[in-house]
N, C-alpha and C positions, 0 to 999 in steps of 0.2 A: 074703530079707527080714529074717531074724533077724540076719544079719551087718550089714545096714544099720542096724538098730535099735541093735545094740551099738556101732557106730561113732558113731551120733548121740548115744547116751547118754554115750559116752566123751568126745566133743567138748564136750557140755554140762557134764559134771563138770570136764573140763579147763579150760573157760572160766571156771567159777566159781572154781576154785582159782587159776587164773592171774590173775583179776580181783583176788582178795584179795592175791595176791603183788605184782602191779603196783601196787595202791593203797598197800601198805605201802612199797614202794620209792620210789614217787612222793612220798609224804609225807617219807620220809627224805631223798631227794635234794634236793627243793625247799627244805625247811626248813633243811637243812644248808648249801645254796648261798646262799640269800638271807636266812636268819635271820628267824624269825617262825613263827606258827601257821598251818598250812595247813588249809583247809576245802574239801571237794569234795562237792557236792550229790548227784551220781550218776555212776557209772562203768560203762561197758559195754565188753566185749571180745569180738570175734568171731574164731574160728579157721577159716581155710581155707588157701589157698596162702600167705597171709601174715596177720599179726596186725593187726587194726584196733581202735583204741582210741578211745572217745568219753567225754569228761568234760563234765558240765554244771555251770556256776556254780562256777568255781575261784576262791577268794579266799585270798590270802596276806597275813595281817595283819602289819604292820610291827612291829619291835621298838619299845619305848618310846623316843621321840625328844624332845628338848627343843623345846617350842613347836610340835610337830606337831599337825595337825588331829585332833581327837578322833574315833576310830572310822574314820578314813580308811585303807583298806587300801593296802599297798605295791603290790600287783598284784591286779587282778580281771579275770576272763575269763568271758564268757557261755558259750562253748562251745569245747571243744578236740577236734580230730580228728587222729589220728596213725596212721602206718603203720610197721611194723617186721617184720623176720624174727624167727621164734621164738627162734633162738639169739642174735640181736642184743639181744633183749629180756631174756634171762636172764643175759647176761654182764655184767661190770662193766668200764668204765662202761656204762650203758644206752645203746644206739645206736638212734636213730630216724631213718628215712630222710626222712620229710616230716611236718610238723605244720602244721595250719591253725588259727588263733586268730580267734575272732569277738568283737568289741568288747573288745579288750585296752585296759585303762586302767592307767597306771603313775603313781603319786604319789610323787615323790622327796622325802623329808623334808629339812628345813633342815640345813645343815652343822653339825657339833658346835660348841659354844661354844669360843672360844679360837683359832679359825682366823682368819687374816687375810682381807681381802676377796678377794685374788687368790692362792689356794693353788697349790702345786705339784701336778702331775698325780699323782705318787706320794704315798702317804700312807694309803690305805685298805688293806684286806686281802681277798684273794679265797680261795676254798676249792678243794680238789682236786676235779676233775670227777667227778661221779657219773652224768652223762648227757652225751651228745653228739647234736646234731640236725643232719643235713645241710642241711635247708632248712625255714625257718619262713615261712609266709605269714600276715601279720597286717594285712590291710586294715582301715581304720577305727580305727586306734589313736589314743589320746590320751595325751600325755605332759605331766605337770604337775609343775613344780618349785616347791615351797612355800618362801616367804620366811620369814626369822626375824621380820621386822618385820610385825606384824599390820596395820599401816596400808598395806602394799604389796599389790598384786595378784599372784597366782601367775603364773609364766611358763608359758604354755600353747602346745603344739604340736599341731595337728590333722593327723595323718598319714593321708592318704587311701589310699595304697598303700604297703606295706612288705614287703620280702622280706629275710630274714636267712639267711646261709649260715655253716655251721660253728658253730652256737650251742652254748654251754657256759659255765658260770660262771667257768672258769679261763683263758679265751682271748678275744681280740678277735674279734667277729663282723663279717663283711663285710655291708653292707646296700645295698639300692637302695630309695629312698623318693620319694614324691611328697607334699609338704606343701601344704596349702591355706592360702594367706595371705589374711587378712581385708582389710587395707588396706595398699596398694592390692590389689584382688582379683586372684588369679592362682595358678598352680601353681608351686611350687619343686621342681625335680628335683635329687636329691642322691644321691651314692654315697660310701661311705667305710667306716670301721670303728667299732665300738662295743664298749666293754668292755676288759678283763674287769670284771665287776661287783664293786664294792668293798663287801664285806659290812658292815664296821664303819661306813662313811660313804658311802652310795649317791651322795651329791652329788659325790663325788670320782671317779665312774666316768668313764674317758676316752672322748672322742669326737673324731673328725676326719673330714674329707671335703671334697668339692668340690660346688658347686651351680651351677645356672643358673635364671634367673627371666626369663621372656619376656612381652612384650606386657601389662605392667601398666598399668591405666588410672588416671592420676593425678587425673582429674576428680572422684573420690570425695572428695578434699580440697577444701573450699570455697575457690574463688578461684584455683585453678591448674588446668592441664590438660597433657596430653601422654601419650605411650606410652613407658614405661620398660622397659629390659632390663638385666639385671645378671648377672654371673658372678664367681665367686671361690672362696675356700677358707676353712675354719675348723678350729680345733683347740682342745683344752682339756679341761675336765671339765664335767659337766652344769650346775653352777651358775656357771661362769666360762668362757665361750666367746669366744675371740679370732677375729675374722673380718677378712679383707682381700679386696678385689675392686674391680671397676669397675662403673660404670653408664653407660648411653647413652640419652639422651632427645632424639631428633632434632627434636621439636616442642614443647619445653617452653614453656609460655605462662602468664603472669600475666594473668588475665582483665581487669584494669583497663586494660591496654594492648592486649591482643589480638594482640600481635606474637610469633610463635613464634621461638625461638632453638634452636640445636643445643647442648645442654648435656651435657658428659661429666664424670665424676668418677672419681677413684681414692681409696679410703678404707681406713682401718684402724679397727676398732671392737672394743669389749669388751662382751659381753652378760653382765650380772650376774644369774644365775639366782635369786639370793636375793630379788630384787625386780623383775626384768624391766627394770631401767634399762639404757640403752645409753650407753656413753662413746665419743665420736668423737675420734680423735687420730692423724692429722689426716684431713680431707677436702680434697682438692685438686680444684678445679673449673675448667673451661675452657669459655668460650662466645665466639663471634666471635673477636676478637683480644685477649681479656682473660682473666686468670687470677686465682683467689682461693684462699685457704686458710682453713679453718674448724676450730675445736676446741670441744668442748663436750659436752653430754649431752642425752638424751631421757628424762625421768623422769615417774613417775606415782604416784598414791596410791590406796589401796583405796577403793571407793565413788565415785570420781570418774571419769567417762567420759573416755577419751583421755589423752594425755600432753602435757607441756610441753617445748618445744624451747628450749634455752638455748645459744647459740653466741657465740664471739668470732671475728669475721670480719676477715681481713686481705686487702686488695686492693692489692698492692704495685705492680702495673703493669697498666694497662688502658686502655680507650678510653671516653671519655665517651659516644660515640654508642651503644656496646654497652649501657651501663647505662640510658640513656634509652630505647632501643628496648625494653628489657625492662619498664620501668615506666611509660612515657608513651604515650598514644594517638598514632596517626598512623604512616603508613608511613615517613616521613622524620623522624629524630630532630631536635629543635630545635637541638642543638649538637654539635660535634665537637671532639676534642682528647684529650690525655692526661689520666688521672686516677689518683689514689691516694687510698684511704680506709681507715679501720678503724672498726668499729662493734660494739657489743653487739647481738645479735639475740635476741629472745624471741618465740615463737609460743605464746600461751596455748592451753589446751584449749578445746573448745567448738565449736558448729556455725557460728559466724560466719565469713564469708569471710576468707581470710588477709590480703588488703590492709587490711581493716577492723580486724583484731585484732593485726596485726604491730606489734611495738615495736622501734624502732631508737634507738640513742644513740651518736653517733660524730662524726668529723670528716673533712673531705676537702680535697684540694688538686688543682685542675685547671689545668694550664698550657697555654698556646697554644690556648685555647678560641676557637672561632669559631661564630657563629650561622648556621644554614642558611637561615633566613628572610631574604630580601633586605632587607625593610623594617627589620627589627631590626638587622641588621648595618650597614645604612646609617646608622641612628641612632647606633650605637656609633662608627662611623668619624667621623661629624660631631661627636660629643661629644669625641672625641680631638683633632680639629683645633681646635675652639674652646677646649678646655682648654689647648692650647699657644699660643693667641692667633693661630692661622692662620685668619683669617675668609674668605679667598678660596681657591679650589681651582684653581690655575693649571695643575697637572699631575696626571695620573692617579697614584693610589697603591693599593697592594694593601690587602686587608682587614686591619684592625687586630686583632691577637690579644689576647685577654683572659686575665688570670690570676684564677682564682676560688679562694677558700679560706674555710673557716668550719666551725662546728659545726652539728649538726643533730639533731633528734629526730623520730621518726615515731610517732604514737599515734592510734589510732582513725581512720586514713586521712588525718590532717592532718600535713603536713611543716612543722615549725617550724625556721626558720633563725636561728641566733644569731651575730651578728657576722660576717655574710657580707661578705667583702672582694672587691671587683671592681675590677681595676686595668687601665687601658690607658695608653699614653703621654699624659702631661699631665693625667690624671684618676685619682683614687682614690675609689671609692665604698664606703661601709660601710652595710649594710642589715641589718635584722632584721624578721621577720614570718612569714607562713604561706603555704603553698600546699596547696590541697585536691587530693589524688590522685584523688578521685572526681568532684568538680565542676570541677576545674582552675582554681579561683579564686585570684588573686594578691592579697596584701595585705602589701606590703613598704614600710617607711619607714626613712629614714636620712639620710645626708649625702653630698654630692659635694664632694670637695676638688680644686679646679682650680689648675693652675699659673699660668694667666693671671688678670689682674684682670678685673672685670666689664666695664669699658669696652673691654677689648682683645678681647672676644669678638664685637663688632659693629663696623660701619664708619660713617663719615659723621657726621651730626648726632646719631644715637643714641649714638655713642661719646662725644661731647662732653657730652651730658646725663648719662650714667652715671658720668662721672668723679667727680661729687659723691658717688656712693654707694659708690665703691670702698672707702673706709675702713670702712663698715658691714659689708661682706661679706668683707674681708680679715682673717681671724681665724686664730689659732693657727699662724702662719707660712705660711698658704696665700694664694695670690693671690686666690682666691674660695672661700668655704665656704657651700654652699647646702643647705638642708633639701630633700629630694626624696622622692617616693613612686612606687611602681609598683603599679598596680591593674589590674582587668579580668580577662581570662582568658589562658591560655597562648597561645591562637591569636590573640588580639587584646589585647595588653597596652597599658596607658596609662601613659606616662612624663610626669612633670611635677613642678613645685615643690610642696612641702608648704606651702600658703599660710598655714594657721593657725600652723604652727610658725615660718614665716619672719617673720610679723608679730609673734609673741610674742617671738622672739629679737631682732628689730630694735628693737621698742619697749621 
């Protein structure tokens, strides 16, 4: 019994002395490695076959940084649990086998003044290792990169699961992580390396890795739907991460049409950790038999919920039916043919559905376009025949192809067409007006320029009567120039003369 009491007393005294020794070395190692003032609320060490260490409320206050949040620590941890052999704890560097961190929060201060927006990975300074940790488990970690601009929101990463291997301030650490993505909701699985920690400028700490993102629900964005998967890689430093990868959405849908398409993209992007803005250059997309390229940015401001998307979109080769299937109701697109267009695209922040807040400003060129609706195509064929003065149809002829081009803007769900040019053999139509994406209402007005004279478009007695009016409608080198209008809905359009305009110009 006396021996056991002496052993117990020795272990107790040894634990107290070891606690003081470890606490001094912990302060020295962490302050030297990361720069700053370390605070530990409580420390416990137990000695048995191996050493067990517990620390409560560890806070490492960052060095003074320009524009840093006042009082915000560089690192804070609610509880630290570690295991080590006695000899591993006493030697230099300190060697810990396993460490578990609860509620780890890292706040990376802004990069020092004078740096460019996209710095080189090299440029900070790391310290000689005073500790090495074989494995760190830090589930529930938050990483926040603070911007220089007070009007910008910090870039935040919620890391639900995190395992680090080979941790130390002088070396890159391997990691496995699961990040919780807010919008669209889902888990991002990532592996890679992090570090070494750059003492003079933590924002320059290197990071690189690969990621996968599966089954993300796009319906959280108002007005679209689909299940997105993505994979890729990234590299850079904490406040400037370059990423590249692919996305696959087999059922991408704009709700105004309800027609799913298989959308795939390949992208390159830069995430600016100073303000959370993302720069896309480029995004190459493909759906159906069409391809597009987009370049631009996704930006936001502090205090304003969400971000603004600003893109320049090039559609160098595509199919009209693919575009209409994506944006117009109905299982069969109203037109087919080749199309090229370019547009500025802006999606403002806010809870309004995307088709209602989407802004477009561009121009298009659709060649060899044909209408799928028989009645509409029949009208176009008839218009072409009459425009050429062929008033009888003695033999069958194929559908007439139409050439469409013009400028357009889309704002608050209303498509406005400027100088729409519609051309078939014998006829050239110029129109301006609107089309409602949501109510599908048409309101287009313009002129039809026909090759034939008015009297040549009919036969018999009507032709004789109309010859007197030929000079009135033969204007600007055209056989006939008629004011026209297209009204009604997409499914039931109404074509006719713009009577008011006709009378005004005739009189």
